[in-house]
N, C-alpha and C positions, 0 to 999 in steps of 0.2 A: 765755639761752633758759630760757624758763618755760611749763610745760607747762600748761594749763586744760585743765578740762574742766565743758563746760554741761550740765547734765541736766535737763530739762524738757520734759512731753507735748506743750505748745503752742508752734508752731512761732514765734508773733510774740513770744513772751517769750524765744524763744532770741535769735531776732534783735535784740531789744531791748539784751538783752545783750553780745553782740556790736558791736554799736553801741558802746554806753559803754564798752569793752573796746579798740575803735578808737581814740575818741575820748581817753580816758587814753593811750593809745601814742602816738597825735600830739604830745599835750603831755610824754612823755619817750620821744624819740627812740632814747635808748641801751637801750631794753628791747625785747626779740626775743619773743612770744608765740606759741606754737604752740598753737592753740585747737582742740578736737575735741567734737560735739554726739553728745549721746544722748538718744533721745526716750524711755526709759524706764531704769529703775534697774537691772534685770535686763541690757540692751545692757553699762552702763557696769560693770556686775559679771563680766561673762563677759570682757572686756579686759584687767581687773586681775586676775582669776584665771588665765587661759590665755597671756595675753601680757606679764605681769609688768608690767602698765600701772601707773605711779606716778606721775600728776598732782601739781603741787606745790600747784594750786585746784582744791578741786572746788567749783562753784557748782549747787547743787541745788534743785529746788524740794518742798516737803514733800507736797504733795497730787498724785498721781500716780496713775493705773489700773493695778492688778498691784500690785507692790512698794512702798509709800511710801516717800519719801524718808527720812525716821526711821530705817524698819526696812533701808534700804538702809547706812545710816549704820552701825547696829550691825553687821553682818555686815561692812563693812571693815574698821571696826575688830577685830573677832574674828579675822580672816585677817591681822591685823598691819600696814593700810596706814597708815600717819600723812600722809597726805593732809591740809591743811588745808581743813576745809570751811565753805563760806558759806551756811547757808539763805538763800531767795529763796521768802516766801512771802504769802499775801495774809492771815494770821490771826498773832495774836500768841499763839495758843492754847498753840502746843509749844516755847515760849520755853524753860522750863527745860528739859524734855528735851533739846533741843539741844546745851546746853551739858552736857548727861550722857554726852553722845557726843564730847564734845572739840570741838563745834563752837566757830570761832572768831568766827562773829559770826552773827546772824540777821537780814534786814534784810528790813521788810514792804514788797510791793508797793502801788504802782507805786514802784518802787526809785527816789530820784535821783541823777542824777550824783555828787553831792557827797559823799554819803553812803558810795557804791560808791568812789570815788575815794579817801577818808579811812582807807577798810579796805583797800586795797589799798597805800597809803602804807606803812602801819604792815607789813602781811605782806611786802611786798616785799623791805622792810628786814630784816627778821627771817629770811627764807630767806637772802637775802647773805648775812649774816654766819652764819647755819649752814653755807652752802657752805662756808665758809675752814676749816671745820672737817671737810672729808671728800678722802680722795685716791683717785682713779680708778688699778683696776689691771688688768690683763688674766689672767684666770681661767678655765680651761676653755673658751678659746676666744670668751672674750665678753668685753665691758668691766663691772666691776663698780663700784659707788661704795662705797667704805665708811668711815664715821665712824670717826673717829681714836679717839674714845673709847669704843669697842666693841675695841679693838686691846690685848691682855694682853701678848702678846709676839710675836717673831719669832724661831725657830730655822734655821739653816745645817744642814743633814743635805746633805754632796757638794755635787753640782751643783745641787741645788735647795733651796729655802726653804721653810718653811712658816711660816704667820702663824696665829697662835690667835686666836678671838674669843670675846669675854663668854659668848657661847650655847652655847659649845661649838663650833663650827666651827673645820676647821682648811683653810685654804688653800694649795694648792700653788702656789708661784711662781716663775717661769723667769726669775729676775733675781738680781743679786750682793745681797749685802749692804750693799755699800757703794751701791746704786743704793735700795735701799728706805731706809738711814737716808736718805739725802739727800730722799727726799719726807717723813721724818717730823721730820728735825733743829730744821725750825722751830716745831716743839709741844715747849715747854719740858720737857714731863715725859717723853719719852724719849731715853734714852738708851743707847751701845752697851755692852756688858758683853763685854770678849773681842774676838773673832774671831765667835764663834758667836749671841751674842745680843744682841739689841733688845728692853728691857725697858720697859714702861708705869709709873713710878714711883707713880702712881697708886693701883696694883692690888699695891702691894707691903705686906702685914701685917706681915714683922718682917726682919730680916738679919741672918747673921752673918759669920766668915769663912769659914765652909764653902758655904752656901746662903742662896738668896732663898724666903723662902714668902711666897706669894700670897696675896690674900683668897678666891682660889676654892679653896684646899689645894692646888695645885699647888707643887713646891718644884725650886726649877732648881739645881744644884749649881756653886759659881760656881768659873772658873778659876783657877790661882796668881796669885796678885798683884792680883786687879780689887778685892780686899774695900777694901781703903782709898779708893784713888777713887770706890767706889761707894758708900762711905757719905758722901762728900764731897757727893757729888752730891745724895744723898737728902735730907741736913738741909739742902742748901743751896734745894733746888725747897719743902720744908715748915715751914724756920725762918728763910730769908733768910741763908744762909750761916753760920751757927751752928753748929763743929762739934767741940765740945768732946767730944764723946762715944767711949768705946773700945768 
């Protein structure tokens, strides 16, 4: 399922884009689009901010009454929204500015089916590959999507487990460590360290027989007997199995 936001003050342009997406979807029957339309940028921004709306793609006009599309894109990026933005506009004037806000494409109206379809082919392929790097967790009564690259480590604390992310967030998980590792074990960077930890090898700065030093400054004390196995896993990850280190 892909969430797509269309933002244009002209209903006719919205309808044209919806029609093109429908044609594209007919040719790719395995795709599931959920399309939401916004008549101005303020309504889109409100849903993003108030409802944590995170569309996979935003197809947005630049010239709109009120807040222009370019200004809306800057605001989206300033609040951490990483949706892929495609500008659909009548002028090439702002092409350089568009890429300055991380827009992935800039299509000049009238947009032809082939032009949009080529962009969709590229973007949906990228999104699908990226989604394979996410896990879904239930935290605080809601389902949250977590990018595995952002996971530093997990720690068992009595009946609950904590997951620590790169941005300093700590998630409380009502799962067993075995269940968490079952979700992460398909990613080669994650290893079990004793019964209490799951560590992302990518963020280990150094290690010795007593502790692990992460590149965030965090120090994790190793349980007895864990160093030899962890050392071998660490060098296998970085050096393809070379473990001739003491």
